[in-house]
N, C-alpha and C positions, 0 to 999 in steps of 0.2 A: 441557598446559601453557596455565593465562589468560595471554590478552596483556591483561587489563587491569593501569591503572597504579596503583602504590600510589598512598593518600588521600595521601602529603603529595605527591605530585607533582598532584593536582589542587589542594590549597592553594597551592602556590605559581604552576602556572598561572594562578588566578585572581588572583592578585596581581602578576604580571606585567602581565594585562589590562590591571586595575584601574589600576594606576599610569600605560601607556601610554596609558592614555583620557583618565587626568588630563592628563597633560602635551601633548597632542595638544588638548585641548581648548580653552586659548584665541590661540591659533594660530587656529585657527577660527572662534572668538568675535567676532575683529579683522577675518577674513578677512570677516565678514560685517558686521559697522562700516565696512569700507573699502566694500562695496558700498553702503551708504546704511539699512541695515535699522537701528531702532529697539533699545535693550538689551535688552528684556523679549524683540523678536522674534531677537534676533540670538544669543541664548540656545538655540535648536533647531538651531544650525548644526551642533555636536559631534555631536550626536544624528544628523544628517541625512547625517554625513560617517563619520567613526571609527565610531560606533557600527551603521553601516547596515551599513559596510565588515564587521565580525563578524558579522553577522548574515546575511548575503551569503555567506559563508565557511560559516557552520553548517550553512546551507540544501543550500550547494552535498554537505559531508562527509555530509547526512542521508539523501543521496542514495545507492543501491547502483549499482557500474559495472556499467556497459553499461543502468542504470535508464533511461526515457525521461523527458528533462525533464532529465538530468542536465547536459549537452552544455550548452544555454543556463544552466543556475545556475553552470556553473564561468566563461562567459564573462561573466554578471555580478559574480559573485566579484573575476575580472580589473579590468573595468572600475571597481570599485567601491573597490578597492585602490588602483588609477590613479590615480584623482580626486580620493582623501585623500592620496598621496603627493604628488599634484599641487600641493595646498589648502595642504598641508605648506608644502611648498620656496616657496611665493608669499609665504603669509603673513609669515615670516623674512625674504624677501629686502623684501619692504614695510617690517615694521617694523628692518631693521639701515639701512634707506637706499643700498640698491642698485636698486630698483625704487618708482615710482610708482601710484599705481589709474589705471585708463585705462577710458574706454566697453567695451572688449571684457574686459577682468575683470569690470567690474561686469556685466555679459549674463550671462559665462559662471557668477560665482558666485551672480545671478540662477533661473537653470535648476536650481540643485542639486537644490532642495527637489522641484521637477516631474517631475525625471528618479530622483531615489532613489523618494516616490511610486508611479512607473509601476512600478516594476523590483518593488518589493516587494510592489506587489499582484499581479503576476504570477507572484514563487514562492508567495505566500498560495493562489493558487487554482489552482494549476498543484498542489501540495500537497495541497489539501483534494477536489481532483474527485474524484468512485469512479469506481474503476476500472469498465469493464463485466462484468459476472459471463458468465462463460464459460459455456459448456453442456456440465456434465460430464456424464461416462460415467456409466450406473446402475451402482452398489456393491452390490453381493448383501452383506448382512450379517444375522444373526440380528433384528434389530428390522426389517429393510424390509418384512415381513408388512404390519403392523399398518397403515400407512401408503398400500400403494401403491393407486394407483386401478383398479379391473380390463378388461381390455382384452376386449374381446369376441374377437372372432377370434386364433387360436391359431397358431403357427408352424405346423401340419400341416394346416391349412386347418380345422379343427372348429371349426361356429362354439359356441360356449357361452354356453346358454340363460339370460336373464337373472336368473330364479330359485336356478341353482345356483351364479351369482356371488354373491348373497348370501347364500347358504347358504356357498360357501367364507370370505366377508369375517368370517360373525358365527361362523366358527369360529378367526380371529384372537383375538390377546389382545395387549395391549401386555407384553413383553420377552418375546415365547415367543422358548426357545431354538431354534440350529438343529437339525433332524432328525439323527437318528444312523444309523450306518451301516446298522445291523441294520432300524430303518424305513425307512431306504430302498433296503435289498434286500425287506423285506416287502410294502411298495407295488409294485415289481415284480414281484414274485412273483403280486399279486392282478389285478394287470392281463395277465398272460401266462395268467392263472387266467380271466378273463375274455375270454380272445381280443383283446385289446390292443393295440396294439405301444406298449413300452416308450420312450417319449417323453422330453424335459424337459418339454415341455408338459401330458402324461397325468398324470405323476409328479408335479407342484405339484398338479394339478387332484386327482388323488385324496388326496394329503396335507390339501389344502385351504391349500395354499400359492399367496403370487401366482404368476402364472403365469411372473415374468421369474426364478426362483431355479430352476424346472427346469432350464435347462441347466446349473446347480452340483449339484444334485444327483444329474442324468445322471453328469459326469465326475467324482462324488465314484466311483458307482457302478461304471464304468469301470475307475477307477484300480483297485480293490478284487477286479476282476477277475480 
């Protein structure tokens, strides 16, 4: 069963968010004006407070549980919500006459843009940071042969001449299918007839395949035995 919300839930949620932002904007604007900003500059305070809180929460929810950086994102979101809530309360206290502007209030409001810019930059940089590529184990499949680089020494200590490596690589072609069990058995019989040991590297060499795929062929041969 899908956990995706119905379409009307997104519409209603977006409407509630828009109305809430519209209602919080006047108080934040007046708070900026009280701190001494001009009308044009003060208009940016709602973006630095309510909109910033929404963005901080969105960043938090976009990170999977246990993912690196989620903890700092949660702390930042809580701080953003606390700052926005405090700003709303203080703005309405001033508007209702319960509180007057002060040196401390002006200092706190003046610090809002710098705090917001720093935290938003932190979230964006962390989200955009590339995850270091992990060393992947060799995955052997039908299409690996044509791209694998030849390795001179084999697992059984046998040194593979350069010209034979070139010949083996020349046999490869893009999209070459994995050999069938009958082909692997035929290669094993040919090795025995030549007096050679049936090993993964020898099987791969005889069939003109990459040395790393030999262990898979040997396992397939032993399973069928």
